[in-house]
C-alpha positions in Angstrom: 136.6 103.4 98.9 140.1 104.8 98.3 143.4 103.6 99.9 143.6 106.9 101.8 140.1 106.3 103.2 141.0 102.8 104.2 144.2 104.0 105.9 142.3 106.6 107.9 139.8 104.0 109.4 140.0 103.0 113.1 141.3 99.5 113.6 139.0 99.0 116.6 135.6 99.4 114.9 136.1 100.2 111.2 133.0 101.2 109.3 131.7 98.7 106.7 131.6 100.0 103.2 130.1 99.1 99.8 132.0 97.9 96.7 131.2 97.9 93.0 132.3 95.0 90.8 131.7 93.5 87.4 131.1 89.9 86.5 133.3 88.0 84.0 130.3 86.0 82.9 128.1 89.1 82.1 128.5 89.2 78.3 125.1 90.1 77.1 124.0 93.5 75.7 120.7 95.3 76.0 118.3 94.5 73.3 115.5 96.8 72.2 112.5 95.7 70.0 110.0 98.2 68.6 106.6 97.3 67.2 104.4 99.7 65.2 101.4 99.4 63.1 98.6 101.8 62.1 95.7 102.7 59.8 95.2 106.1 58.2 92.0 107.4 56.7 90.8 110.7 55.3 87.6 112.0 56.9 85.1 114.7 56.1 86.0 118.4 56.7 89.4 117.7 55.1 90.5 116.0 58.3 92.7 113.0 58.7 92.4 110.1 61.2 95.3 107.8 62.3 94.9 104.8 64.6 98.1 103.0 65.6 99.6 100.5 68.0 103.0 101.5 69.3 105.0 99.2 71.5 108.4 98.2 72.5 110.2 95.6 74.5 113.6 95.7 76.1 115.7 92.9 77.5 119.1 92.5 79.1 118.8 96.0 80.6 121.6 97.1 82.9 121.3 97.7 86.6 123.4 100.8 86.6 121.8 104.2 86.3 124.7 106.6 86.7 126.6 108.2 89.5 127.3 104.9 91.3 123.5 104.3 91.4 122.6 100.7 91.5 119.3 99.2 92.5 119.2 96.6 95.3 118.8 93.7 92.9 122.4 94.3 91.9 123.6 93.5 95.4 125.3 90.1 95.6 125.9 90.5 99.3 122.3 90.1 100.6 120.9 87.9 103.3 118.1 85.8 101.9 115.8 85.4 104.9 112.5 83.9 103.9 113.2 84.4 100.2 114.3 81.7 97.9 116.7 81.7 94.9 119.6 83.6 96.5 123.2 82.5 95.8 124.6 80.2 98.4 125.9 82.1 101.5 129.2 80.4 102.4 129.8 82.6 105.4 130.7 80.1 108.1 129.1 82.3 110.8 125.7 82.1 109.0 123.2 79.4 109.5 122.6 77.2 106.4 119.1 78.7 106.1 120.7 82.0 105.2 118.3 83.6 107.6 118.9 85.8 110.7 116.3 83.8 112.5 118.9 81.3 113.5 122.1 83.3 114.0 124.6 82.6 116.8 125.4 85.8 118.8 128.7 84.3 119.8 130.1 85.3 116.4 129.6 89.0 117.2 133.0 90.5 118.3 133.3 91.7 121.8 133.8 95.3 120.8 130.4 95.3 119.1 128.8 93.6 122.0 130.3 96.2 124.3 129.1 99.0 122.0 125.5 97.7 122.0 125.4 96.6 125.6 127.2 93.4 126.6 126.2 90.7 127.1 122.6 90.7 125.6 121.8 92.5 122.4 118.1 91.5 122.7 117.0 90.2 119.3 117.8 90.7 115.6 115.5 93.8 115.8 118.4 95.5 117.6 120.9 94.8 114.9 122.5 97.6 113.1 124.7 97.7 110.0 127.8 96.2 111.7 125.8 93.1 112.9 124.0 92.5 109.7 127.3 92.6 107.8 128.9 90.0 109.9 126.4 87.4 108.5 126.5 88.5 104.8 128.1 86.2 102.2 131.1 88.6 102.2 131.5 89.8 105.8 132.4 93.4 106.6 131.0 94.6 103.3 127.6 96.2 103.5 126.7 96.0 99.8 128.6 94.6 96.8 126.9 96.0 93.7 127.5 94.0 90.6 126.6 95.2 87.1 123.9 92.9 85.8 122.0 92.7 82.6 118.9 90.8 83.5 116.3 93.6 83.8 113.5 94.1 81.3 110.7 96.4 80.4 107.8 96.8 77.9 105.5 99.5 76.6 102.2 99.0 74.9 99.9 101.7 73.6 96.9 102.4 71.4 97.2 105.9 69.9 94.5 107.8 68.0 95.2 111.1 66.2 92.7 113.3 64.4 94.0 116.4 62.5 92.4 119.1 60.5 94.8 121.6 58.9 92.6 123.8 56.7 89.5 126.0 57.0 88.2 128.4 59.6 88.8 125.9 62.4 91.9 123.7 62.5 92.9 121.3 65.2 95.2 118.4 66.2 93.9 116.0 68.8 95.5 112.8 70.1 94.6 110.2 72.7 96.9 107.5 74.1 96.0 104.5 76.2 99.2 102.9 77.4 101.0 100.9 80.0 104.7 101.1 80.7 106.0 98.3 82.9 109.5 97.5 84.0 111.5 95.5 86.6 113.2 97.7 89.2 110.7 100.5 88.6 111.5 102.2 92.0 111.9 105.8 92.7 114.8 105.2 95.1 116.4 102.0 93.7 115.1 100.0 96.7 113.2 97.0 95.4 110.6 94.9 97.2 112.3 91.7 96.4 116.0 91.9 95.1 116.1 88.2 94.4 113.0 87.5 92.3 112.7 90.3 89.7 109.1 89.2 88.8 108.0 90.5 92.2 109.5 93.9 91.1 107.7 94.2 87.8 105.5 97.3 88.2 104.4 100.4 86.4 107.3 102.9 86.0 107.0 106.0 88.2 106.2 108.2 85.1 103.5 105.9 83.7 100.3 107.7 82.6 97.6 105.3 81.5 95.5 107.8 79.6 96.7 111.0 77.9 94.6 113.4 75.8 95.9 116.5 74.1 94.2 118.9 71.7 95.6 122.1 70.1 93.4 124.3 67.9 93.4 127.5 65.9 90.2 129.4 65.1 90.5 132.1 62.4 87.5 134.4 62.9 88.3 136.1 59.5 86.2 139.0 58.4 83.2 139.3 60.8 82.5 143.0 60.1 81.5 143.6 56.5 80.7 147.3 56.7 82.7 150.1 55.2 84.1 151.9 58.2 87.9 151.3 58.2 88.2 151.6 62.0 85.5 149.1 62.8 86.9 146.8 60.1 90.4 147.0 61.6 89.2 146.4 65.1 86.6 143.6 64.4 88.3 141.5 61.7 91.3 139.3 61.6 91.2 137.9 65.1 92.5 134.4 65.8 92.0 132.2 68.8 94.4 129.4 69.6 94.6 127.1 72.5 95.9 123.8 73.9 94.3 121.5 76.4 95.9 118.5 78.2 94.3 115.8 80.4 96.3 112.9 81.9 95.5 110.2 84.4 97.5 110.1 87.6 100.8 108.4 88.1 101.3 105.2 90.0 101.7 106.2 93.7 103.4 103.0 94.8 106.2 103.2 92.2 106.6 106.9 92.9 106.6 106.8 96.7 108.0 103.5 97.7 106.1 100.3 96.9 105.2 99.6 100.6 104.4 103.3 101.5 106.8 103.0 104.5 105.0 100.0 105.9 107.1 97.8 108.2 107.2 99.5 111.6 104.4 99.8 114.1 103.1 98.7 117.5 100.7 95.9 118.3 97.7 96.0 120.6 98.9 92.7 122.1 102.2 90.8 121.9 102.6 88.5 118.9 104.1 85.0 119.2 107.2 84.1 117.3 108.9 80.7 117.0 112.6 81.6 117.3 114.7 83.1 120.1 116.4 85.5 117.7 113.1 87.1 116.9 111.9 87.6 120.4 111.9 90.8 122.5 114.7 89.6 124.7 116.8 86.6 124.0 115.7 83.8 126.3 113.3 86.0 128.4 110.0 84.2 127.8 108.2 84.8 131.1 106.8 88.2 130.2 105.2 86.8 127.1 103.4 84.1 129.0 102.7 85.9 132.3 101.8 89.4 130.9 100.5 88.7 127.4 99.1 85.2 128.0 101.2 83.7 125.2 100.6 80.0 125.1 103.5 77.5 124.5 103.9 76.6 120.9 104.7 73.1 119.5 108.2 73.4 120.9 107.0 74.5 124.3 108.3 78.1 123.7 106.4 81.3 124.6 108.4 83.9 122.7 106.9 87.1 121.5 107.4 90.6 120.1 105.5 93.9 120.7 106.4 95.7 117.5 106.5 95.1 113.8 110.0 95.0 112.4 110.9 93.8 108.8 114.0 91.9 110.0 112.1 90.1 112.7 109.3 89.2 110.1 111.6 88.3 107.1 114.9 87.3 108.6 116.7 89.8 106.4 117.2 93.6 106.1 117.3 93.4 102.3 113.7 92.7 101.5 110.8 95.2 101.9 108.0 94.1 104.3 104.8 94.5 102.4 101.2 94.8 103.7 98.6 92.1 103.0 95.6 92.9 100.9 92.2 92.5 102.6 89.9 90.3 100.6 86.8 92.2 99.3 88.2 95.7 100.1 89.5 97.8 97.3 92.8 99.7 98.0 91.8 102.4 95.5 90.1 105.5 96.7 88.6 105.7 100.2 85.8 107.3 102.1 87.3 110.8 102.2 87.3 113.5 99.6 90.4 113.4 97.4 91.5 110.1 98.9 93.4 108.0 96.4 94.5 105.0 98.6 92.3 103.2 101.1 94.4 102.2 104.2 91.7 99.9 105.4 92.4 97.6 102.5 95.8 96.7 104.1 96.7 94.2 106.8 99.6 92.7 108.7 101.1 89.4 107.7 102.1 86.6 110.1 105.8 86.5 111.3 107.9 84.7 108.8 105.7 85.7 105.9 105.5 88.7 103.6 102.4 90.5 102.3 101.5 91.2 98.7 104.7 92.0 96.7 102.9 93.7 93.8 100.1 96.1 94.8 97.3 97.0 92.4 97.7 100.1 90.3 97.0 103.0 92.7 96.7 106.2 90.7 97.4 109.6 92.0 95.6 112.8 91.1 94.9 113.5 87.4 96.4 116.4 85.6 94.4 118.9 83.5 95.4 122.2 81.9 93.7 124.6 79.4 95.6 127.5 77.8 94.0 130.0 75.4 95.4 132.9 73.4 93.7 135.7 71.5 95.8 137.4 68.8 95.6 139.8 65.9 98.0 141.5 63.5 97.5 145.2 62.6 99.1 146.7 59.6 100.8 150.0 60.5 102.4 150.9 57.2 104.2 149.2 54.4 106.2 146.2 55.7 105.3 147.0 59.3 103.0 144.9 61.6 101.9 145.2 65.1 100.7 142.0 66.8 98.7 142.1 69.9 98.5 138.9 71.9 96.4 138.2 75.1 96.9 134.8 76.7 95.5 133.0 79.7 97.2 129.9 81.1 94.9 127.7 83.2 92.2 129.8 81.8 89.4 128.3 83.9 91.5 128.8 87.1 91.1 125.1 87.9 93.3 124.1 90.8 95.0 120.7 90.7 94.7 118.4 93.7 98.1 117.2 94.8 100.2 115.5 97.5 102.7 117.7 99.2 106.3 117.0 98.3 107.5 118.8 101.4 105.5 116.6 103.7 104.7 113.1 102.6 103.3 111.8 105.9 100.0 111.2 104.2 101.7 108.6 102.1 103.3 106.8 105.1 101.4 103.7 106.2 102.4 103.7 109.9 100.2 102.3 112.6 99.8 101.6 116.3 97.8 98.9 118.1 97.7 96.7 115.1 96.6 93.1 115.0 98.5 90.5 113.1 96.4 88.7 110.5 93.8 91.4 110.4 93.1 94.6 108.5 94.2 98.1 109.7 91.5 100.3 111.1 91.2 104.1 110.9 92.0 104.5 114.6 95.3 102.5 114.2 96.8 104.9 111.6 99.7 107.0 112.7 98.7 109.5 110.0 94.9 109.8 109.8 95.1 111.5 106.4 96.9 108.6 104.7 96.1 108.5 101.0 94.5 112.0 101.0 95.8 114.6 98.6 95.6 117.6 100.9 96.8 120.5 98.8 95.7 122.3 95.7 98.2 123.9 93.3 97.8 126.1 90.2 96.2 129.4 89.3 95.2 131.4 86.3 98.1 133.4 84.7 97.3 136.1 82.2 99.7 138.0 79.9 99.4 140.7 77.3 102.1 141.0 74.7 102.8 143.4 71.8 105.2 142.7 69.0 106.3 145.2 66.4 107.7 143.8 63.2 109.4 146.0 60.6 
């Protein structure tokens, strides 16, 4: 924020802002290690086989990715909530637990209370940015991003290549089986757990476990051996070239948000919570007991909530609320055609707990493409050549199944009438097509080209 921007702010309710800082103790530099090893062997048909291991490991990677873009693990102004390992929050207005579960509303200025409805805000579920920032280690700042060098990544792959560069048929084929993992591998810089990086160690968004490529050239040579010059010119000298690519799908969680938008939804019945700050209305317990039959807890309280909210569940706005994984149910695939994620494998955690930080590898649709070209050179005089080329891209006209970038509701794990501690059901889903790739893209493209060389 510039001085001119600061000067233009209202003194009554100035907006909170973010700052960017560096640490005097951050003295390490990124380190990159590369490991390669392979075996080469000549095979029949004048071909060559190469088998190799290719890997690398990176440490002390920075948290800055350009254009003032830091991931949430760079933020030194977070509220810890249920997490552990945060720097000590010395804000005198914050409870020693560094959790919004136990905040005192009396610290909220009267102008904020008036803005949000004096005298009762309700619960921490009603908090906005100004209220959150009052309880951060550095109040009135929203985020303080500090350049850090504690991120890491690694890449491991087995690579096989088979080439043949002579004869009527020539080719180059390669296959790679790989895994590319990194901390902070998020498409939007929002990490599941900004405190414990191991919980953010996932496949990078562009990871492809298996990749196969082949390119080839077939020289048909002299097929017509008669003496008629026209037939000889038309039938001989044709060549066929092509390239085919097949790749496994990318990791949907890393590409679309690790929790698929999970964190908000309604319950079939009210859910008991232990703290006043979590409850629907501060101090109003009768509806929970009389309407929802909430029984007194060990402290004699009958507090409850009707909706899932990450802040109410975790005591912080800085950690993503994750779904639980249902034992014995695979989150991969599903019962519908072209379904890549099974929503019935996810459940809702108890208040004060989080779900599974690192979801299994959930692959999206695979990629496949085949391109073929037919070409021939005609001699049309001394030093003059006419080349005819006919090509077809996606020659088999095979459409690719895909998710729609313009409408990603089918990757949003919203729900209604959920039950805490239990799995989601199909009827609970806000978007009934969750996990289903609902569009097809791609079509055959043909082109004809003539090139005259003189």
